[in-house]
BAGUMAR-281812 format. One record per atom (N, C-alpha, C, O): x, z, y. Coordinates in steps of 0.05 Angstrom, whole numbers, plus 5000, padded with zeros to 4 digits. Example, Ala and Ser with C-alpha at 12.3 -4.5 7.8 and 13.67 -1.06 7.14 Angstrom:
BEGIN
526451564886524651564910526451564934528551694934525751424955527351434979525851575001526851615023
***
This chain:
BEGIN
501750004976500050005000501850005025501349855044503850175025505650185048507149925051507549825073507949805028509349545029507549325041508449155056504949335035503049135046502849155076502848955090502649405086502449435115505049345129505049225150507249405116509949335127510149035129511148925148509148895108509248595109507548485132508348295145505148605136503448505158504848525185504648335201506248745190507548775216510048595217510748505239511248535194513648365194512948075198514447915209510647995188509847705190507247675205505147645192507247685232504747655247503547375244501147345246505247175239504246905235502446885210500446745210503347035189501747035165499047165170496947075160498947375187496447515193494647325209492247315205495847165227494246975243493146755225490846675229494646665206493646465187491346575171489346425167491446825163489246945148486846965166484546925156487147035191484847055209483446785213481046775212485046575217483846315221482546215195480546075196483646295172482446225146479746365144477846235135479546615152477046765151475046625170472646605162475946535193474146405212473046145199470746075202474845995186473945745173471845795152469945655150472346005135470446075114467746155126465646065117467846305148465346395161463846155172461446135170465345965184464045725195462745555173460545455176464145535150462945385127460445515117458445385112460545785114458245935105455945905123453645855115456445925150454245895169453045625167450645595169454745415164453845145162452045105138449944975139452945225115451445205090448745335093446645225084448645575105446145725109444245565127441845545121445345455149443645305167442545055153440244985158444144925137443244685123441044745103439044605102441444965088439445035068436845125082434645065071437045265104434645345119433145105129430645095127434544905139433344665150431944505128429744405132433244485105432144325083429744465070428044325059429544725072427344875059424844855076422644905065425044795101422644795118421144535114419044495127
***
């Protein structure tokens, strides 16, 4: 656990990549939900 936190502080670029990856996943999920809602109406 301590090693994991140490890695995060050592590699901020990796943390930024993970954040943008999360944003991409959220965007895809929102798009899928919106599409399914639209098609069900």
